[in-house]
C-alpha positions as CSV (number, residue, x, y, z in Angstrom):
1,X,118.9,117.7,108.8
2,X,116.0,119.9,107.9
3,X,112.7,118.2,107.3
4,X,110.1,119.5,104.9
5,X,106.7,117.8,105.3
6,X,104.8,117.8,102.0
7,X,101.5,116.8,100.3
8,X,100.9,117.0,96.6
9,X,101.6,120.7,96.2
10,X,102.0,122.0,99.8
11,X,104.7,122.2,102.5
12,X,102.8,121.8,105.7
13,X,105.6,123.2,107.9
14,X,106.5,126.0,105.6
15,X,107.1,128.6,108.3
16,X,109.5,126.2,110.1
17,X,111.3,125.4,106.9
18,X,111.8,129.1,106.1
19,X,113.1,129.8,109.6
20,X,115.6,127.0,109.5
21,X,116.8,127.8,106.0
22,X,117.3,131.4,107.0
23,X,119.4,130.5,109.9
24,X,121.6,128.0,107.9
25,X,122.0,130.4,105.0
26,X,122.8,133.4,107.2
27,X,125.7,131.2,108.7
28,X,126.7,129.9,105.3
29,X,126.2,126.3,106.4
30,X,125.7,123.4,104.2
31,X,122.0,122.5,104.0
32,X,120.5,119.0,103.9
33,X,116.7,118.8,103.4
34,X,114.8,115.6,103.9
35,X,111.4,115.1,102.4
36,X,110.7,112.5,105.1
37,X,110.5,109.6,102.7
38,X,108.0,111.4,100.4
39,X,108.2,112.1,96.7
40,X,106.4,115.2,95.3
41,X,107.4,117.0,92.2
42,X,108.9,119.9,94.1
43,X,108.2,122.4,91.3
44,X,104.6,122.1,92.3
45,X,105.4,123.0,95.9
46,X,106.8,126.3,97.1
47,X,110.2,124.9,98.1
48,X,112.3,126.0,95.1
49,X,110.8,129.5,95.3
50,X,111.7,129.7,99.0
51,X,115.2,128.5,98.3
52,X,115.7,131.0,95.4
53,X,114.5,134.0,97.4
54,X,116.5,133.2,100.5
55,X,119.6,132.4,98.6
56,X,119.4,135.9,97.0
57,X,118.7,137.5,100.3
58,X,121.8,135.9,102.0
59,X,124.0,135.6,98.8
60,X,124.0,131.9,99.4
61,X,125.3,129.3,97.0
62,X,122.5,126.8,96.2
63,X,125.1,124.1,95.3
64,X,125.6,123.7,99.0
65,X,122.0,122.4,99.3
66,X,121.1,118.7,99.2
67,X,117.5,117.4,99.0
68,X,116.7,113.8,99.7
69,X,113.6,112.7,97.9
70,X,111.7,109.5,97.0
71,X,110.8,111.0,93.5
72,X,113.1,109.3,91.0
73,X,112.4,112.1,88.5
74,X,113.4,115.1,90.7
75,X,116.1,117.3,89.1
76,X,117.6,120.7,89.7
77,X,120.4,122.5,87.9
78,X,122.2,123.6,91.1
79,X,120.8,121.6,94.1
80,X,122.2,118.2,94.8
81,X,119.3,115.7,94.5
82,X,119.7,112.3,96.3
83,X,117.1,109.7,95.3
84,X,115.9,107.3,98.0
85,X,113.8,104.5,96.5
86,X,110.4,104.2,98.3
87,X,110.9,100.6,99.3
88,X,109.7,101.3,102.9
89,X,106.1,101.0,101.6
90,X,106.9,97.8,99.7
91,X,108.5,96.2,102.9
92,X,105.6,97.2,105.2
93,X,103.0,95.9,102.8
94,X,104.7,92.6,102.2
95,X,105.4,92.1,105.9
96,X,101.7,92.7,106.9
97,X,99.8,91.1,104.0
98,X,101.9,88.5,102.2
99,X,100.3,85.6,103.9
100,X,96.7,86.8,103.8
101,X,94.3,84.6,101.8
102,X,91.1,86.2,100.7
103,X,87.8,84.6,99.9
104,X,86.5,87.1,97.5
105,X,82.8,87.4,96.8
106,X,82.9,90.7,94.9
107,X,79.5,91.7,96.3
108,X,80.6,95.3,95.6
109,X,81.9,96.5,92.2
110,X,84.3,99.2,93.5
111,X,86.4,99.9,96.5
112,X,87.9,103.3,97.4
113,X,89.5,104.3,100.7
114,X,90.3,107.9,101.5
115,X,91.8,109.5,104.5
116,X,92.7,113.1,103.7
117,X,90.5,114.8,101.2
118,X,91.7,116.7,98.1
119,X,89.9,117.7,94.8
120,X,90.4,114.6,92.7
121,X,89.7,112.3,95.7
122,X,86.5,114.2,96.4
123,X,85.4,114.1,92.8
124,X,86.0,110.4,92.3
125,X,84.6,109.4,95.7
126,X,81.4,111.4,95.1
127,X,81.0,109.8,91.7
128,X,81.6,106.3,93.0
129,X,79.1,106.9,95.8
130,X,76.4,106.6,93.1
131,X,77.4,103.0,92.3
132,X,77.9,99.7,94.1
133,X,80.9,100.8,96.1
134,X,82.6,100.0,99.4
135,X,84.2,103.2,100.5
136,X,85.7,105.2,103.3
137,X,86.1,109.0,103.4
138,X,87.2,110.5,106.7
139,X,86.2,114.1,106.0
140,X,84.4,115.5,109.0
141,X,82.7,119.0,108.8
142,X,83.3,119.4,112.6
143,X,87.1,119.1,112.2
144,X,89.0,122.3,111.3
145,X,91.7,120.4,109.5
146,X,89.2,118.6,107.3
147,X,87.2,121.8,106.5
148,X,90.4,123.6,105.5
149,X,91.6,120.8,103.2
150,X,88.4,119.5,101.6
151,X,89.5,120.5,98.1
152,X,86.1,121.9,97.0
153,X,87.4,125.2,95.7
154,X,90.1,123.4,93.8
155,X,87.5,121.1,92.3
156,X,85.7,124.1,90.8
157,X,88.8,126.2,89.9
158,X,91.2,123.6,88.5
159,X,89.1,120.6,87.7
160,X,86.2,122.3,85.8
161,X,83.5,120.7,88.0
162,X,80.1,122.3,87.5
163,X,77.9,119.8,89.2
164,X,77.8,120.9,92.8
165,X,74.9,118.6,93.7
166,X,76.9,115.4,93.4
167,X,79.7,116.8,95.6
168,X,77.4,118.3,98.2
169,X,75.2,115.2,98.5
170,X,78.3,113.2,99.1
171,X,79.9,115.6,101.6
172,X,76.7,115.4,103.6
173,X,77.2,111.7,104.1
174,X,80.7,112.0,105.4
175,X,82.6,110.9,107.4
176,X,82.2,107.4,105.9
177,X,84.2,104.8,107.9
178,X,84.8,101.1,107.7
179,X,84.0,98.8,110.6
180,X,87.7,98.5,111.5
181,X,90.1,100.1,114.0
182,X,91.2,102.9,111.6
183,X,91.5,106.4,113.0
184,X,92.4,109.7,111.3
185,X,95.1,110.7,110.8
186,X,95.7,107.1,109.7
187,X,98.7,105.7,111.5
188,X,101.3,103.6,109.6
189,X,100.3,100.5,111.5
190,X,96.7,101.0,110.4
191,X,97.3,101.3,106.7
192,X,96.7,97.6,106.0
193,X,94.5,96.4,108.9
194,X,91.3,96.5,106.8
195,X,92.5,93.9,104.4
196,X,89.4,91.7,104.8
197,X,87.4,94.4,103.1
198,X,89.1,93.3,99.9
199,X,86.9,90.2,99.9
200,X,83.9,92.3,99.1
201,X,84.7,94.2,95.9
202,X,86.1,93.7,92.4
203,X,88.3,96.7,91.6
204,X,89.9,99.3,93.7
205,X,90.1,103.0,92.6
206,X,93.4,104.1,94.1
207,X,94.0,107.8,94.7
208,X,97.8,108.1,95.1
209,X,99.4,110.6,97.4
210,X,101.2,112.7,94.7
211,X,99.7,113.3,91.3
212,X,101.0,116.7,90.1
213,X,103.9,117.1,87.7
214,X,106.6,114.5,87.0
215,X,106.7,112.1,89.9
216,X,106.5,108.4,90.6
217,X,105.9,107.6,94.3
218,X,103.9,104.4,94.8
219,X,102.7,103.9,98.3
220,X,100.8,101.3,100.3
221,X,97.7,102.5,98.4
222,X,99.1,100.8,95.2
223,X,100.8,97.9,96.9
224,X,97.8,96.8,98.9
225,X,95.5,95.7,96.0
226,X,98.5,94.1,94.3
227,X,99.5,92.0,97.4
228,X,95.8,91.2,97.9
229,X,95.4,90.2,94.2
230,X,92.8,92.8,93.4
231,X,92.6,94.8,90.1
232,X,93.1,98.5,90.3
233,X,92.5,101.8,88.6
234,X,95.0,104.6,89.7
235,X,94.4,108.3,89.9
236,X,98.0,109.5,90.0
237,X,100.5,111.5,88.0
238,X,100.7,111.3,84.2
239,X,102.5,108.0,83.3
240,X,102.0,106.3,86.6
241,X,100.8,103.0,85.1
242,X,103.6,103.3,82.5
243,X,106.2,103.4,85.3
244,X,104.5,100.5,87.1
245,X,105.0,98.5,84.0
246,X,108.6,99.5,83.8
247,X,109.0,97.9,87.3
248,X,107.6,94.7,85.8
249,X,104.0,94.9,86.8
250,X,101.1,94.3,84.4
251,X,98.0,96.6,84.3
252,X,94.5,96.1,82.9
253,X,94.3,97.6,79.4
254,X,93.0,94.3,78.2
255,X,89.8,94.8,80.3
256,X,89.2,98.6,80.3
257,X,90.6,101.8,78.7
258,X,93.8,102.9,80.5
259,X,94.2,106.0,78.3
260,X,93.7,108.1,81.4
261,X,97.3,107.4,82.4
262,X,98.4,109.7,79.6
263,X,96.4,112.7,80.8
264,X,97.2,115.3,83.4
265,X,95.3,115.0,86.7
266,X,92.8,117.7,86.0
267,X,91.7,115.7,83.0
268,X,92.4,112.1,83.8
269,X,89.6,111.9,86.4
270,X,87.1,112.4,83.6
271,X,88.5,109.4,81.8
272,X,88.5,107.4,85.0
273,X,84.8,108.2,85.4
274,X,84.2,106.9,81.9
275,X,85.8,103.6,83.0
276,X,83.7,103.6,86.2
277,X,80.5,104.1,84.1
278,X,81.5,101.4,81.6
279,X,82.2,98.8,84.4
280,X,78.9,99.7,86.1
281,X,77.0,98.9,82.9
282,X,78.2,95.3,83.0
283,X,76.3,92.4,84.5
284,X,77.5,90.5,87.5
285,X,78.3,87.5,85.2
286,X,80.4,89.7,83.0
287,X,82.4,91.1,85.9
288,X,82.9,87.6,87.3
289,X,84.2,86.3,83.9
290,X,86.5,89.3,83.7
291,X,87.9,88.6,87.2
292,X,88.6,85.0,86.3
293,X,90.3,86.0,83.0
294,X,92.7,88.4,84.9
295,X,94.0,85.8,87.4
296,X,97.3,85.4,85.6
297,X,97.9,89.2,85.8
298,X,97.0,89.3,89.5
299,X,99.3,86.4,90.3
300,X,102.1,87.9,88.3
301,X,101.8,91.3,90.0
302,X,101.8,89.6,93.5
303,X,105.1,87.8,92.7
304,X,106.6,90.9,91.1
305,X,106.0,92.8,94.3
306,X,107.5,90.2,96.5
307,X,110.7,90.4,94.4
308,X,110.9,94.2,94.0
309,X,114.2,95.8,94.8
310,X,115.9,99.2,95.2
311,X,117.7,98.6,92.0
312,X,114.4,98.2,90.1
313,X,113.4,101.7,91.2
314,X,116.8,103.2,90.4
315,X,116.6,101.9,86.8
316,X,113.4,103.9,86.1
317,X,115.4,107.1,85.3
318,X,118.0,105.4,83.0
């Protein structure tokens, strides 16, 4: 099986993928591509372009290609798409955090935890750094990988950012790390080991892994606040909250504007910033009353996660 390692719009091992595809097509073999339990919208990566060009070069029939993805909405007119529900993140989150009891003091208003940088993560993290926020951001100017994947150019070219001061001031403070045993790259067994930080803030701003195009791939980033009964705002693909609600979860439109969920990522961050500014204008007493009022939602979401199944994911595309 050929493995394609992806981020939101990039294939990290593209040269290797091209080499393996060329070999298989030149021998007219069936091709089985695994996205390694990830779920991008592949039209925003280069994979389909690669397949099209190579199939023309080798006169190869694309109906002999299978792609295994965790994106329930992935479709192709010729290629066989096999959907694998992303229950691995559900399982690992429940196993690690189900029995954790927090003693929340909400001394901070926001929480945001970022490993790898990209444009929307950089923009939102820099904005949140102005406010009462518990945050991590592992960008390190001395690390080649971090420098090459900061997302600064993308922030200017695709996200219409014209305030360089906010971004540059934030970058100068990085890396920001929690006082926990979390390294970067963040290993699977480290994703949830800073759960006690959730005692210290009210709402998490979640920046999901994939946000371009039509995809729905909730990871531990979403499940962690849910299992720890913490409200959340999600920077993700258009309709992400809508799809969470289709799974049976409740979101927080009663307490703040969730219209950002209807916007593409290069606009939704602006609406999320408006929510951040609105929450920041509220008093501590108002935030505490809000937190008390949403307890039924937080408890409902916790129980919904515990009972989530593969079948629930598979129904999303019906």
